[in-house]
C-alpha positions in Angstrom: 125.5 135.1 208.9 129.0 135.7 210.2 129.0 132.2 211.7 128.0 130.7 208.3 131.1 132.4 206.7 133.3 131.3 209.5 132.3 127.6 209.0 132.4 128.0 205.2 136.0 129.4 205.4 137.1 126.6 207.8 135.7 124.0 205.4 137.3 125.5 202.3 140.6 125.9 204.1 140.6 122.2 205.1 139.9 121.1 201.5 142.6 123.3 200.0 143.2 121.4 196.7 139.5 121.2 195.9 139.0 124.8 196.8 142.0 126.0 194.7 140.7 124.0 191.7 137.3 125.6 191.9 138.7 129.1 192.3 141.1 128.7 189.3 138.3 127.3 187.1 135.9 130.3 188.0 138.7 132.8 187.5 139.5 131.5 184.0 135.8 131.5 183.1 135.6 135.1 184.1 139.0 136.3 182.7 138.9 134.6 179.3 136.3 136.7 177.5 137.5 139.9 179.2 141.1 139.1 178.2 140.0 138.8 174.5 138.4 142.2 174.7 141.5 143.7 176.3 143.7 142.3 173.5 141.5 143.6 170.7 141.1 147.0 172.4 144.9 147.3 172.8 145.4 146.2 169.2 142.9 148.8 168.0 144.6 151.5 170.0 148.1 150.6 168.9 147.4 150.1 165.2 144.6 152.5 164.7 146.1 155.6 166.2 149.3 155.3 164.1 147.3 154.7 160.9 144.9 157.6 161.5 147.9 160.0 161.8 149.3 159.0 158.4 147.2 160.3 155.4 148.9 158.4 152.5 151.6 155.9 151.9 153.0 155.5 148.3 155.0 152.4 147.3 155.4 149.8 144.6 152.4 147.8 143.6 152.0 144.6 145.7 150.8 143.9 149.2 149.2 147.0 150.7 149.4 145.5 154.2 153.1 144.8 153.9 153.7 148.4 152.7 151.7 150.0 155.5 153.3 147.8 158.3 156.8 148.5 157.0 156.3 152.2 156.6 154.3 152.9 159.7 155.5 150.3 162.2 158.9 149.3 160.8 158.0 145.6 160.7 159.1 143.5 157.8 160.3 144.8 154.5 158.6 145.6 151.2 159.2 143.1 148.4 159.9 145.8 145.8 161.3 149.2 146.8 160.6 152.4 144.9 163.2 155.1 144.2 164.0 158.6 145.3 162.3 159.7 142.1 158.9 158.8 143.6 159.6 161.2 146.4 160.7 164.0 144.0 157.5 163.4 142.0 155.3 164.2 145.0 157.3 167.3 145.8 157.1 168.4 142.2 153.3 168.0 142.1 152.9 170.7 144.8 150.2 168.6 146.4 151.8 167.6 149.7 154.9 166.9 151.8 156.8 163.7 150.7 158.8 161.9 153.4 161.0 158.9 152.3 161.2 155.9 154.6 163.8 153.2 154.2 163.5 150.1 156.4 165.1 146.6 156.4 168.3 147.2 158.4 168.9 146.9 162.1 171.4 147.7 164.9 171.4 145.5 168.0 168.1 144.0 166.7 166.4 147.4 166.6 165.1 148.7 163.3 167.2 151.3 161.5 165.0 153.7 159.6 166.3 156.0 156.9 164.3 159.2 156.5 164.6 163.0 156.4 164.2 165.8 159.0 160.6 166.3 157.8 159.7 163.0 159.5 160.3 164.4 162.9 158.0 167.4 162.2 155.4 165.1 160.7 155.4 162.8 163.8 155.9 165.8 166.3 159.1 164.1 167.6 161.6 166.2 169.6 164.9 165.1 171.1 164.9 165.1 174.9 168.7 164.9 174.8 171.1 166.1 172.1 169.9 167.0 168.6 168.6 165.6 165.4 171.1 164.1 162.9 173.0 166.7 160.9 175.4 164.6 158.8 175.9 161.0 157.5 176.8 158.5 160.2 174.7 160.2 162.9 171.7 158.5 164.5 168.8 159.6 166.5 167.4 156.8 168.8 164.0 156.3 170.4 163.6 156.3 174.1 163.2 152.5 174.3 166.4 151.9 172.3 168.3 154.3 174.5 167.1 152.7 177.7 167.5 149.1 176.4 171.0 149.6 175.1 172.0 152.1 177.8 172.9 154.7 175.2 173.8 158.4 175.7 174.5 161.2 173.3 178.0 160.6 171.8 177.9 156.8 172.1 178.4 154.6 169.1 176.4 151.6 167.8 177.1 149.3 164.9 174.5 148.0 162.4 173.8 144.3 162.3 175.5 142.2 159.6 172.8 141.3 157.1 175.1 139.0 155.0 178.4 137.7 156.2 179.4 136.9 152.5 178.3 140.2 151.0 180.6 140.7 148.0 179.3 144.2 147.4 181.2 145.5 150.4 178.2 146.3 152.5 180.0 146.1 155.8 178.3 147.1 159.1 178.4 150.9 159.8 179.4 152.4 163.1 177.0 155.3 163.9 177.2 158.1 166.5 174.2 158.9 168.6 173.4 162.6 168.1 170.1 162.6 170.0 167.5 160.7 172.0 163.9 161.2 171.3 161.3 161.9 174.0 159.0 158.9 174.7 155.8 158.9 172.8 154.4 155.4 173.2 154.7 154.7 169.5 156.8 152.5 167.3 159.2 155.5 167.0 160.3 154.7 170.6 161.9 151.5 169.5 163.6 152.7 166.3 166.9 154.2 165.2 166.7 157.0 162.7 169.4 158.0 160.3 169.3 160.2 157.1 168.8 158.7 153.7 172.5 158.9 152.7 173.5 157.0 155.8 171.0 154.2 155.1 172.3 154.0 151.5 175.8 153.6 152.9 174.6 150.8 155.1 173.1 149.2 152.0 176.5 149.3 150.4 175.4 151.8 147.7 177.7 154.5 149.0 181.2 154.2 150.4 184.2 156.2 151.3 187.9 156.0 150.5 190.8 155.8 153.1 194.4 155.1 153.0 194.6 151.2 153.1 197.2 151.3 155.8 194.9 153.2 158.1 191.6 151.7 157.1 189.6 149.9 159.7 188.4 147.6 156.9 191.9 146.7 155.9 192.8 145.9 159.5 189.7 143.8 159.9 190.4 141.8 156.8 194.0 141.2 157.9 192.8 139.9 161.3 189.6 137.7 161.0 189.0 137.9 164.7 188.5 141.6 164.5 185.1 142.9 163.7 184.9 144.5 160.3 182.9 147.7 160.0 182.9 151.1 158.4 183.4 154.2 160.5 182.6 157.7 159.4 184.9 160.3 160.9 185.5 164.0 160.4 188.6 163.0 158.4 186.9 160.7 155.9 183.3 162.1 155.8 183.9 164.0 152.6 185.2 160.9 150.8 181.8 159.1 151.0 180.0 159.3 147.8 177.5 157.4 145.5 178.0 156.0 142.0 174.3 156.2 141.1 172.0 159.1 140.3 170.2 160.2 143.4 166.8 159.7 141.7 167.6 156.0 141.3 168.5 155.3 144.9 166.1 152.9 146.7 163.3 154.0 149.1 161.0 151.5 150.9 158.0 153.8 150.9 156.9 157.5 150.8 154.8 159.0 153.5 152.7 161.8 152.1 150.9 164.5 153.9 148.6 166.3 151.4 148.1 170.0 151.9 144.3 169.6 151.8 141.4 167.2 150.9 141.5 168.2 147.2 145.3 167.4 147.0 144.7 164.1 148.7 142.0 163.2 146.1 144.1 164.2 143.2 147.1 162.2 144.5 145.1 159.0 145.1 143.6 159.4 141.6 147.0 159.5 140.0 148.2 156.3 141.6 145.0 154.5 140.8 145.9 154.4 137.1 146.7 150.9 135.9 149.8 151.8 134.1 151.4 153.4 137.1 153.9 151.1 138.8 153.2 152.8 142.1 150.1 152.8 144.2 148.8 155.0 147.1 147.5 153.3 150.3 145.2 154.9 152.9 146.5 153.4 156.1 143.5 154.3 158.2 141.1 152.4 155.8 143.5 149.5 155.5 144.0 149.1 159.3 140.3 149.4 159.8 139.7 146.4 157.6 142.4 144.5 159.5 140.8 145.4 162.8 137.4 144.4 161.6 138.8 141.0 160.8 140.3 140.8 164.2 137.1 141.7 165.9 135.2 139.0 163.8 137.7 136.5 165.0 137.2 137.9 168.5 133.5 137.2 168.3 134.1 133.6 167.3 136.5 133.3 170.2 133.9 134.7 172.6 131.4 132.1 171.3 133.9 129.3 171.9 134.6 130.7 175.4 130.9 130.8 176.2 130.4 127.2 175.2 133.5 126.0 177.1 132.6 128.2 180.0 129.1 126.9 180.2 130.4 123.3 180.2 132.8 124.3 183.0 130.0 125.8 185.0 128.0 122.7 184.7 131.0 120.6 185.7 131.6 122.8 188.7 127.9 122.6 189.7 128.0 118.9 189.4 131.2 118.6 191.5 129.7 120.9 194.2 126.4 118.9 194.1 128.3 115.6 194.6 130.3 117.1 197.4 127.2 118.3 199.1 125.7 114.8 198.8 128.8 113.4 200.4 128.4 115.8 203.3 124.9 114.6 204.2 126.2 113.0 207.4 127.9 116.2 208.3 124.7 118.2 207.7 122.8 115.7 209.8 125.2 116.2 212.6 124.7 120.0 212.4 121.0 119.5 212.5 121.2 117.3 215.6 123.4 119.8 217.3 120.6 122.4 217.0 121.4 124.1 213.7 118.3 124.9 211.8 118.0 124.2 208.1 118.4 127.8 207.2 121.8 128.0 208.9 122.9 124.9 206.9 121.8 126.5 203.7 123.5 129.8 204.6 126.8 127.9 205.3 126.6 126.2 201.8 125.8 129.5 200.1 128.6 131.2 202.0 131.0 128.6 200.5 129.8 129.4 197.0 130.2 133.1 197.7 133.7 132.8 199.0 134.8 130.6 196.1 133.2 133.0 193.6 134.8 136.1 195.3 138.2 134.4 195.3 137.8 133.4 191.6 136.8 137.0 190.7 139.7 138.4 192.6 142.1 136.0 190.8 140.5 136.9 187.5 141.0 140.6 188.2 144.7 139.9 188.9 145.1 138.0 185.7 143.5 140.9 183.7 145.8 143.5 185.3 148.8 141.4 184.5 147.6 140.8 180.9 146.9 144.6 180.5 150.5 145.3 181.7 152.0 142.7 179.4 150.0 144.0 176.4 151.9 147.4 176.6 155.0 145.7 175.0 153.2 143.5 172.5 154.3 144.3 168.9 150.8 144.1 167.3 152.2 145.1 163.9 154.6 142.2 164.0 151.8 139.8 164.8 149.7 141.2 162.0 152.7 140.8 159.6 153.2 137.1 160.6 149.5 136.3 160.9 
């Protein structure tokens, strides 16, 4: 049998292009359905775990999916924000913990999330360096942000400009990194967290006053080549204020952690009323429906892969059969040299075995690479755009 594998390997090595084509075809036939399962499994893990850990999300009536993806995964923005009054309403009800979330801004293309200190307890987030924010202008960054931007405690980062022609004076804000969160393999790793007052300042709702001769804004306007941004310092921090009632300030969504099952039922019932401009979303149920759709699509893809794979197997069998027919003279020479028919069959079968083993090995390599690449795939963003 070893002689059969030796002859088979010599033949395949001589016909490199044909062998490589067959190996690649077999590897794709094996890897395609397994890759589909890997993608769906990673999507279920990434989306499902986050949703399961969030009991309720309250927001303005509209797309429940947009609301959940924005509040849980910081992807996209809600069409209509609510106000701080919605947060106060949940607190006043005594039925659960209300955590405001404001999304829609970014710094170095990373999402800036406005929230409160309750969010870190809710998500069991702890700083591995520094501390949580304590005043306006301070930011706590996720582990991926810190690594990607090479940030340390005490460094500064400036929010991205959302509108170069903003007449409301919503200039970018320079923030100071007060802490870096420990990695948790969640969307929090790639986010920048600030308190609600800071995010309202970024939105241009709050502002401070400085002497015009010393203001960074004035200097920036005088010199167009200089970047214009707001900077909160110990000298001007007390001058920042808001011209609106706090209850009317915008909030993208409210994460709610009910105290018990009864409280959850009561809260959901309140926001089911037709005259209520707000609604409550159960993220776990919503994401389950989304994943069910993805798995149905996955089954259709599997069916298509089976059909295409079957056609490919037939084509490969036909190609191998034709190649065997072309080798009749070679087989006859083997027979005349004393090789029995069983040895010839063993040689052909050894060729099939080597091609299949090489194809399976290449397929396994593809799957390992795909599994590694899936770790960084933003499934929430794909769900948002899809």
